[in-house]
N, C-alpha and C positions, 0 to 999 in steps of 0.2 A: 388657716387649717384647710386641709382637703377634705373631699367628702369622706374618705376611709375613716378619718380622725374626728369626724364632726360630733360623735356621741361619745368620747372619751371622757367626759366630764361625768356620764352616768356609769361610774364604777360599780361593778358587781360586788355584793357583800363578801362573796368567795375570795375575789382578788383582794378586798381591803383587808380582810382577816389575815391572809397569807402574808402580804407585806408587813403588817403590824406584827405579826409573829416573828418573821425574820428579823426586823428591827431590834426587837426585845432580846433575841438570841444572840445577836451579832454586832448590834451598834450601841450607841449611847443610850443611857435611860432617860427617862422624865420627858420634858418637852423636846429637848434635842433628838430623842428617839422618834418621837411622833413626826417630828419635821423630817427626818430621814427618811421613814417611811412612805411620807407623801411625795418628797421630792424624787425618790427613787421610782414610785410608780409614775411619776410624770415622765421620767427618763425612759421608762419602759414602754410607754404608750406614745411617745413621739411628740410630746409638748415641747421638748427641748431639742435643738438641732446641734449638730457639731459646731464649735466655734461660739455658741451664745455666751453671752456674759450674764452672771447672777448678782444682783445688787443685794448686799447685806441689808442696807436700810429698807429696801423695797420689800424684801422677804420678812424683815421684822415687822413692818407694818402690816402685811398681808396676815402673818401668823399671829399677829398681837403679842409680840415676844420682845424681850431686849434683844441686843446684838449678841449676847454670849451663847445662848441655844443655836442661834443661827451659825455662828463660827464653829461650834463643836460639830454642828450636823456637816457642814460643809467640809471640815478637817476630816470627818469620817469618810464623806464621799470622795475626797482625795487620795485617801489611804486605800480605798478599793480600786481606784482608777477612773471614776467617772469625770472629775474636773482636775483642773491645774490652776496655781496661783501664778498670773502673770504680772510682772511689775509694772506699774503706772496703768493697769487695765482692772487688775482685781482677779475675781473668781471666774473662771471660763471653763465651759463644757469641753473636754477633749475633742481634739478634731484629727482622724486618721485618713491616710491616703488609701486607696483601693488596694495598693500592694501592701500597706501595713495590715489591712484588714483581712487580707488572704493569708499573709504569713501567720496571724493570730489563730484563723480558724484550721490552718494546717497542723499548728502545733496543739490546739485543743482537740483535734480530731485524733491524734496519737494518744493523748491522755485518755480521752472518754473511750476509745478502742480499748485501751488497756482495761479500765474499769469494766466495760462490758466483757472481756475475757476473765477477768477475775470473778465476775459475777457468775459467768457460765460455770467456773470451776468450784465455786464456793457457796452457792446458793442453797438454801436449807428449807426443809418444810414446804409450806404453800407460798413461798415468797415470789416463785416463778410464775404462779397462778395470778398473784396480786398483780404483778407487772403486766401480764396479758391483760386483766381487767382494766388497768389504767389506760393500755393502748387502745383498748376497744371503747373506753369511755372519751378518749380524747377523739377518736374517729367519729363519735357520735355527735360531737360539738358543732352547732350549725355555724357557718361561715357567713354570717350575715351582718348583725350589728357590731358597733365597737364594742359593746358590753360581752357578746359572746366571744368576740376575736380576743378580747383581754382574758376570758375564761380559758381559751386554746392556749395562750401563751403560759398561763398558770399550771394549766394541765400537763404541758410538755415539760414544765420544769419539775412537776411531781413524779413524771414518768423517768427522767434521768436522776433524780434524787433517789428513787427506788433502786436503780441499778447501782448507784453509788453506795447505797446501804448494803446490798447484797454481796458487794465486793468486799467487804469486810476490811477496810483499810481506812480507819477513822481519821488519822493525821492527813492522809491524802485526799480523803473526801472533803473536808473543810476548804483546803486550798483550790482544788478543782471547783467546788462551787462558787467560790469569788470569781474564778474566771468564767465561769457559765453566766453568772449574772451580768457580767461585762458583755458577753456575747449576745444576750437579750437585748440590751441596750443598742448595740451596734445594729443589729438586724432589723430593729424597728426604725432605724433611719432610712430604710427602704421599704417599710411596711406598704406603703401605697403601690407597690409594684407587685405585691403578693396576689396570686390568681387561685381560685379553687382547685385548678388542676394541680398547682404546685403543693397546696395542702393535702390533697388525695395522694400525691406521689409520696410526701413525707409521712402520711399516716401508714401506707403500705411499708414503707421502710421501718418504721417503729414496730409494727407487728412482725415482720421478718426478724428483726433483732431479739424481740421478746420469744419467738419461738426457738431461735438459736440458743438463746440462754436457757430456756426450759429443757432442750435437749442435750445440754452441756457440751454444745459444739463451741469450744473456745476460740479456735481460729476463725470460724464462720462469724461468731458474735463481734470478734475483733474487726474483722474485714468491713462487714456491714455497718458497723458503727462508725469506722473511719471515713467511710463514703458517705454516710448520711449527715455527719457534722461537716464535711468538706463542701457538702452541697448546700448548706444552708444560706450562706451568703449570695450563692448564686441563683437561688430560688427567689430572693428579694432582690436581685440584680444591683448589688453594691460593690461587686467586683467584677 
C-alpha cells in the first residue's frame, strides 16, 4: 500500500455507520450483510485493485463464517458490478480500461446532470439550504489523513444523495445510486494521484452547483453537474 492508503484500516465511525446502513437497506441481511458492508468499504478505500482475485475460503477464515454468507455477499457485489465470476479463476474484481471508464463517467454525467436539473426545478422548503450546508461541510473536511479522506468520500456521497432526493424521482434515484457507488470504486483506483488543488476545484464546483439549484437554474445546474462528473476521473488521472 502507498502512503495515501497507509491509514485506511483506521476507519472513521461516520464511514463505518454509513456503509452498514447502506448494506442493511440494499444488500443481504445478517452475516452476509455485514460482510458486504466491509468488502464495499475496502473497495471504496483502495484495498482491492482492478483484477484482484477474492478467495471464498480465505474470506471465510477472515470473517469467521461458513462459505454460504461469503458466497451471498459476493453474489450481491457481482449484481452491483464490483466483481465477476471467471471460470477456473473464481471471483475477481472487475477491471476496466481507461476508455471504458471514460464512457462510464460520460454516461453518469448525463444522468447526474438530469438529476441536478430536476432538483433545481422541484426542490422544496429548506432542501437547497441543506444541500448548501453539506457542500460547505465537505469543503471544510481536511485533506490530510486516510480517515479524513474517507470522510470526504462519504460527504461527497451525501451531497449527491441530497440532490437525488430533491429530484423527486424515487425509482430513478435507486438506479443512479448503484452507478454512483461503482463510480466511487473506480475513482479510488487513482486515489494516490489526487492532490489538494483537485479537491479544492471539486469543492468549488459543488458549491456552484448548489447555488444554481437554490436559484432554480435548471440549465445551469445540469451543465455544471455534467462538467463536474466528467472531471472526476481526470482529477485522479485514471483516464
